[in-house]
C-alpha positions as CSV (number, residue, x, y, z in Angstrom):
1,X,-16.8,27.0,-9.6
2,X,-17.1,26.7,-5.8
3,X,-19.1,23.4,-6.3
4,X,-16.2,21.9,-8.3
5,X,-13.7,22.8,-5.6
6,X,-15.8,21.4,-2.8
7,X,-16.5,18.3,-4.9
8,X,-12.8,17.6,-5.4
9,X,-12.0,18.0,-1.7
10,X,-15.0,15.8,-0.7
11,X,-14.4,13.2,-3.3
12,X,-10.7,12.8,-2.3
13,X,-11.9,12.5,1.3
14,X,-14.5,9.9,0.4
15,X,-12.0,7.7,-1.6
16,X,-9.6,7.8,1.3
17,X,-12.3,6.8,3.8
18,X,-13.2,3.8,1.8
19,X,-9.9,2.3,2.8
20,X,-10.7,2.1,6.5
21,X,-14.0,0.2,6.1
22,X,-12.5,-3.2,5.1
23,X,-14.3,-3.2,1.7
24,X,-11.1,-3.8,-0.3
25,X,-9.9,-6.7,1.9
26,X,-13.4,-8.1,1.7
27,X,-13.4,-8.1,-2.1
28,X,-10.0,-9.7,-2.1
29,X,-11.2,-12.5,0.3
30,X,-14.2,-13.2,-2.0
31,X,-12.1,-13.4,-5.2
32,X,-9.2,-15.4,-3.8
33,X,-10.7,-18.9,-4.2
34,X,-11.2,-18.3,-7.9
35,X,-7.6,-17.2,-8.7
36,X,-5.6,-20.1,-10.1
37,X,-3.4,-18.6,-12.9
38,X,-1.5,-15.4,-13.8
39,X,-4.4,-14.5,-16.1
40,X,-6.9,-14.8,-13.3
41,X,-4.8,-12.6,-11.1
42,X,-4.5,-10.0,-13.8
43,X,-8.3,-10.1,-14.5
44,X,-9.0,-9.4,-10.8
45,X,-7.9,-5.9,-11.6
46,X,-10.6,-5.7,-14.2
47,X,-13.2,-7.1,-11.8
48,X,-12.3,-4.6,-9.1
49,X,-12.3,-1.6,-11.5
50,X,-16.1,-1.0,-11.3
51,X,-15.6,-0.5,-7.5
52,X,-12.4,1.5,-7.5
53,X,-12.7,3.9,-10.5
54,X,-13.3,6.9,-8.3
55,X,-9.7,8.2,-8.3
56,X,-6.4,7.0,-9.8
57,X,-4.6,6.7,-6.5
58,X,-7.4,4.9,-4.8
59,X,-7.6,2.5,-7.8
60,X,-3.9,1.8,-7.7
61,X,-3.8,1.1,-4.0
62,X,-7.1,-0.9,-4.0
63,X,-6.3,-3.1,-7.0
64,X,-2.7,-3.5,-5.9
65,X,-3.9,-4.6,-2.5
66,X,-6.2,-7.2,-4.1
67,X,-4.1,-8.4,-7.0
68,X,-0.5,-8.5,-5.6
69,X,-1.0,-11.4,-3.2
70,X,-3.1,-13.2,-5.8
71,X,-0.3,-12.8,-8.4
72,X,2.2,-14.1,-5.9
73,X,0.1,-17.2,-5.3
74,X,-0.2,-17.8,-9.1
75,X,3.5,-17.0,-9.8
76,X,2.9,-14.4,-12.4
77,X,4.8,-11.4,-13.8
78,X,4.6,-8.4,-11.6
79,X,5.7,-6.1,-14.5
80,X,2.6,-7.2,-16.4
81,X,0.4,-6.6,-13.4
82,X,2.0,-3.1,-13.0
83,X,1.2,-2.3,-16.6
84,X,-2.4,-3.3,-16.1
85,X,-2.9,-1.5,-12.8
86,X,-1.3,1.7,-14.2
87,X,-3.3,1.7,-17.4
88,X,-6.7,0.9,-15.8
89,X,-6.0,3.7,-13.4
90,X,-4.7,6.6,-15.5
91,X,-6.4,5.8,-18.8
92,X,-9.7,4.1,-17.7
93,X,-10.6,6.9,-15.3
94,X,-10.2,9.7,-17.8
95,X,-12.6,7.8,-20.1
96,X,-15.2,7.5,-17.3
97,X,-17.6,10.5,-17.6
98,X,-19.2,10.4,-14.1
99,X,-18.3,9.9,-10.4
100,X,-14.6,10.4,-10.6
101,X,-12.2,13.1,-9.4
102,X,-11.2,13.7,-13.0
103,X,-14.7,14.8,-14.1
104,X,-14.8,17.9,-12.0
105,X,-11.4,19.0,-13.1
106,X,-12.0,18.3,-16.8
107,X,-15.4,20.1,-16.8
108,X,-13.8,23.1,-15.0
109,X,-11.0,23.4,-17.5
110,X,-13.2,22.9,-20.6
111,X,-15.8,25.4,-19.2
112,X,-13.3,28.1,-18.5
113,X,-11.6,27.7,-21.8
114,X,-14.9,27.8,-23.7
115,X,-15.7,31.1,-21.9
116,X,-12.3,32.5,-22.9
117,X,-12.8,31.8,-26.6
118,X,-16.5,32.7,-26.6
119,X,-17.6,29.2,-27.5
120,X,-21.2,28.4,-26.7
121,X,-22.4,25.0,-25.6
122,X,-22.4,22.5,-22.8
123,X,-19.0,21.5,-21.5
124,X,-20.3,18.1,-20.4
125,X,-21.6,17.4,-23.9
126,X,-18.3,18.3,-25.4
127,X,-16.5,16.0,-22.9
128,X,-18.8,13.1,-23.8
129,X,-18.2,13.7,-27.5
130,X,-14.4,13.8,-26.9
131,X,-14.2,10.5,-25.0
132,X,-14.3,8.2,-28.0
133,X,-11.7,10.5,-29.7
134,X,-9.2,10.1,-26.9
135,X,-7.3,7.5,-29.0
136,X,-4.2,7.3,-26.8
137,X,-6.1,6.2,-23.7
138,X,-8.3,3.8,-25.7
139,X,-5.2,2.3,-27.4
140,X,-3.3,1.8,-24.1
141,X,-6.3,0.1,-22.5
142,X,-6.5,-2.2,-25.6
143,X,-2.8,-3.1,-25.4
144,X,-2.9,-3.8,-21.6
145,X,-6.0,-6.1,-22.1
146,X,-4.2,-7.9,-25.0
147,X,-1.2,-8.4,-22.7
148,X,-3.4,-10.5,-20.4
149,X,-4.5,-12.9,-23.0
150,X,-1.3,-13.0,-25.2
151,X,2.3,-13.6,-24.0
152,X,4.1,-10.6,-25.5
153,X,7.8,-11.5,-25.8
154,X,9.1,-8.0,-26.7
155,X,12.1,-7.6,-24.5
156,X,11.8,-3.9,-24.3
157,X,8.3,-4.2,-22.9
158,X,9.8,-6.3,-20.0
159,X,6.5,-8.1,-19.5
160,X,7.9,-11.6,-19.7
161,X,9.9,-11.6,-16.5
162,X,9.7,-14.8,-14.4
163,X,7.6,-15.3,-11.4
164,X,6.9,-12.9,-8.7
165,X,9.6,-12.4,-6.1
166,X,8.3,-11.2,-2.8
167,X,11.7,-10.3,-1.5
168,X,12.7,-8.2,-4.4
169,X,13.9,-4.7,-3.7
170,X,11.5,-1.8,-3.9
171,X,13.6,-0.2,-6.5
172,X,13.7,3.5,-7.0
173,X,10.9,4.4,-4.6
174,X,9.6,2.9,-1.4
175,X,5.9,2.7,-0.9
176,X,5.9,5.1,2.0
177,X,8.0,7.6,0.1
178,X,5.7,7.4,-2.9
179,X,2.4,7.8,-1.2
180,X,2.5,7.5,2.6
181,X,-1.0,8.7,3.2
182,X,-2.5,6.3,0.6
183,X,-1.1,3.2,2.3
184,X,-4.1,0.9,3.0
185,X,-4.5,-0.2,6.6
186,X,-7.1,-2.8,7.6
187,X,-8.8,-1.4,10.6
188,X,-11.9,-3.6,10.6
189,X,-12.7,-7.2,9.5
190,X,-13.2,-7.6,5.7
191,X,-16.6,-6.3,4.8
192,X,-17.1,-5.8,1.1
193,X,-20.5,-4.2,1.8
194,X,-18.6,-1.2,3.3
195,X,-17.5,-0.5,-0.2
196,X,-20.5,-1.6,-2.3
197,X,-23.2,0.2,-0.3
198,X,-21.7,3.7,-0.4
199,X,-20.6,3.3,-4.0
200,X,-24.1,2.2,-5.1
201,X,-25.6,5.0,-3.1
202,X,-23.3,7.5,-4.8
203,X,-23.9,6.4,-8.3
204,X,-27.7,6.2,-7.8
205,X,-27.8,9.7,-6.3
206,X,-25.6,11.2,-9.0
207,X,-27.9,9.7,-11.7
208,X,-31.0,10.9,-9.9
209,X,-29.6,14.5,-9.4
210,X,-28.5,14.6,-13.1
211,X,-32.1,13.8,-14.1
212,X,-33.7,16.1,-11.4
213,X,-31.5,19.2,-12.3
214,X,-32.0,18.6,-16.0
215,X,-35.7,18.2,-15.7
216,X,-35.9,21.6,-13.9
217,X,-34.7,23.1,-17.3
218,X,-37.8,21.7,-18.9
219,X,-36.3,18.8,-20.7
220,X,-38.7,16.7,-22.6
221,X,-37.0,13.3,-22.2
222,X,-34.8,11.4,-19.7
223,X,-31.8,11.6,-22.1
224,X,-32.3,15.3,-22.6
225,X,-32.6,15.9,-18.9
226,X,-29.3,14.0,-18.3
227,X,-27.5,16.0,-20.9
228,X,-28.9,19.3,-19.6
229,X,-28.2,18.7,-16.0
230,X,-26.4,21.0,-13.6
231,X,-23.4,18.7,-13.3
232,X,-21.4,20.7,-10.8
233,X,-24.2,21.0,-8.3
234,X,-25.3,17.4,-8.8
235,X,-21.9,15.8,-8.2
236,X,-21.2,18.0,-5.2
237,X,-24.5,17.3,-3.5
238,X,-24.2,13.6,-4.2
239,X,-20.6,13.5,-2.9
240,X,-21.5,15.4,0.3
241,X,-24.5,13.1,1.0
242,X,-22.4,10.0,0.4
243,X,-19.8,11.3,2.8
244,X,-22.4,11.7,5.5
245,X,-24.0,8.3,4.8
246,X,-20.6,6.5,4.7
247,X,-19.6,8.1,8.0
248,X,-22.8,7.0,9.7
249,X,-22.4,3.5,8.3
250,X,-18.9,3.2,9.6
251,X,-19.7,4.8,13.0
252,X,-22.5,2.2,13.5
253,X,-19.9,-0.5,13.1
254,X,-17.9,1.2,15.9
255,X,-15.1,2.4,13.6
256,X,-13.6,5.3,15.7
257,X,-14.6,8.8,14.6
258,X,-11.0,9.8,15.2
259,X,-9.9,7.3,12.5
260,X,-12.5,8.5,10.1
261,X,-11.6,12.1,10.7
262,X,-7.9,11.3,10.0
263,X,-8.7,9.6,6.7
264,X,-11.2,12.4,5.7
265,X,-8.6,15.1,6.2
266,X,-5.7,13.2,4.5
267,X,-7.9,12.4,1.5
268,X,-9.1,16.0,1.2
269,X,-5.7,17.5,1.6
270,X,-4.3,15.2,-1.2
271,X,-6.7,17.1,-3.5
272,X,-5.2,20.5,-2.7
273,X,-2.6,20.5,-5.4
274,X,-5.1,19.7,-8.2
275,X,-7.5,22.4,-6.6
276,X,-4.7,25.0,-6.8
277,X,-3.9,24.0,-10.4
278,X,-7.6,24.5,-11.2
279,X,-7.8,27.8,-9.5
280,X,-4.7,29.0,-11.3
281,X,-6.2,27.8,-14.6
282,X,-9.3,29.9,-14.0
283,X,-7.1,32.9,-13.1
284,X,-5.0,32.5,-16.3
285,X,-8.2,32.1,-18.3
286,X,-9.5,35.4,-16.9
287,X,-6.3,37.3,-17.6
288,X,-5.8,35.9,-21.1
289,X,-9.4,36.8,-21.9
290,X,-8.9,40.4,-20.8
291,X,-5.6,40.6,-22.9
292,X,-7.4,39.4,-26.0
293,X,-5.5,36.1,-26.3
294,X,-8.1,34.5,-28.6
295,X,-8.0,37.4,-31.0
296,X,-4.2,37.3,-31.1
297,X,-4.1,33.6,-31.8
298,X,-6.7,34.0,-34.5
299,X,-4.8,36.8,-36.2
300,X,-1.5,35.0,-36.0
301,X,-2.5,31.4,-37.0
302,X,-6.1,31.6,-38.1
303,X,-5.4,31.7,-41.8
304,X,-2.1,29.9,-41.8
305,X,-2.8,26.7,-39.9
306,X,-4.8,23.9,-41.6
307,X,-7.6,22.8,-39.3
308,X,-6.6,19.1,-39.7
309,X,-3.3,19.8,-38.0
310,X,-4.7,21.4,-34.8
311,X,-5.5,18.1,-33.0
312,X,-2.1,16.7,-33.9
313,X,-0.3,19.8,-32.7
314,X,-2.1,20.1,-29.4
315,X,-1.7,16.3,-28.8
316,X,2.1,16.7,-29.3
317,X,2.3,19.7,-27.1
318,X,0.3,18.1,-24.4
319,X,2.3,14.9,-24.6
320,X,5.6,16.7,-24.2
321,X,4.3,18.9,-21.4
322,X,2.7,16.1,-19.4
323,X,5.8,13.9,-19.7
324,X,8.1,16.5,-18.2
325,X,5.5,17.8,-15.7
326,X,4.2,14.4,-14.7
327,X,0.7,15.8,-14.3
328,X,-2.3,15.4,-16.6
329,X,-4.3,18.0,-14.7
330,X,-1.6,20.7,-15.0
331,X,-1.2,19.9,-18.7
332,X,-5.0,20.2,-19.4
333,X,-5.1,23.5,-17.6
334,X,-2.1,24.7,-19.7
335,X,-3.1,23.4,-23.1
336,X,-6.9,23.5,-23.2
337,X,-7.3,27.3,-23.6
338,X,-4.8,27.3,-26.5
339,X,-6.3,24.3,-28.1
340,X,-9.9,25.7,-28.1
341,X,-8.6,29.1,-29.4
342,X,-6.9,27.3,-32.3
343,X,-10.0,25.2,-32.9
344,X,-12.3,28.1,-33.1
345,X,-10.1,30.3,-35.2
346,X,-9.2,27.6,-37.7
347,X,-12.5,25.8,-37.8
348,X,-11.1,22.5,-36.4
349,X,-13.3,19.9,-35.0
350,X,-13.9,20.9,-31.3
351,X,-14.6,17.4,-29.8
352,X,-11.6,16.0,-31.7
353,X,-9.4,18.8,-30.4
354,X,-10.6,18.3,-26.8
355,X,-10.0,14.6,-27.1
356,X,-6.4,15.3,-28.3
357,X,-5.8,17.5,-25.3
358,X,-7.1,14.8,-22.9
359,X,-5.0,12.2,-24.7
360,X,-1.8,14.3,-24.6
361,X,-2.2,15.1,-20.9
362,X,-2.8,11.4,-20.2
363,X,0.7,10.5,-21.3
364,X,2.2,12.0,-18.2
365,X,0.0,10.0,-15.9
366,X,0.9,6.8,-17.8
367,X,4.5,7.1,-18.9
368,X,6.3,9.9,-17.0
369,X,8.8,8.8,-14.3
370,X,7.6,12.0,-12.5
371,X,3.9,11.0,-12.7
372,X,2.1,10.0,-9.5
373,X,0.5,6.9,-11.0
374,X,3.7,5.3,-12.3
375,X,5.6,6.1,-9.1
376,X,2.8,4.7,-6.9
377,X,2.3,1.7,-9.0
378,X,6.0,0.9,-9.0
379,X,6.2,1.3,-5.2
380,X,3.2,-1.0,-4.6
381,X,4.5,-3.7,-7.0
382,X,8.1,-3.5,-5.6
383,X,9.7,-2.8,-9.0
384,X,12.0,0.1,-10.1
385,X,10.0,3.0,-11.5
386,X,12.4,3.4,-14.4
387,X,11.8,-0.3,-15.4
388,X,8.1,0.1,-15.1
389,X,8.0,3.2,-17.3
390,X,10.2,1.5,-19.9
């Protein structure tokens, strides 16, 4: 548990520090000569995603910084760009099972819920099995990609608005109001290597530590070692080492330590609300376990509820909760213990149930006017958040 908390803080700090290195502006400078049409500008979000998938806020700001001026140059629809930025942030990241801030939270929630209901197994394996069963996130990604290649004319989607208008009002939220600390500021000349090198180091080190910690458990193959890894320890050590390496890289380029410290602290403190949610989820898990919550649910619904309905019910509950809360993390912490209790007592498919919980929680990040991702996306794209959500 301490490893997950430290990982979340360190990962938030690392994502924030990347903004001060000039890597985002460097990527934008490289791609600019190749952008001729609206489709090219929209696809630039997809090109940038392998470099910006670490965190949803980081992805929105980085891809918005890259794609917004390119879209303006091509005269494209900012509503369509907002749709794609939002979806590749909130939905793509939840489907990525490594090196994201979501992984630590999801594993913590699944692990504590499994302990509560007495379910044996590896939380990471269950998460991997649930990813292809998160039908909402997969569907939204498919729709957003189709919107790039086909000119949907549904008026209620509001994707066919005319060309980008730089002077348009910011709408319901100003960018500073929405996410003041996540506003990108170019402090050094564009250097795409300042993003690529730390990211490559992080991914390589995580992969190695997955293998190393899994091999220590006497795994007989590379695949078995990766699946048996000590994920909490591996991602924490990799994140800490990448933080140190990134700091040294930036200091050697004469980026002021005071600037790095400011971004480190702002990125880490942005992760405090999710950390508090996770701590409260663990506390609730311990209390409900002592009170016999699983036994109560089993006696109440175990024989009355068809197992086929469990994923449907938890998806609906999660969708409603996440829409009105605006938080996927809070929804997962709230619904996951109940979902696994129902799954165990009714005999429902566990990966499918977990996938339904992740899907329901993802709705808030994608569609809720209270969600951080829709608000931040709207602010960066200079469109009303209500129009974007619609």
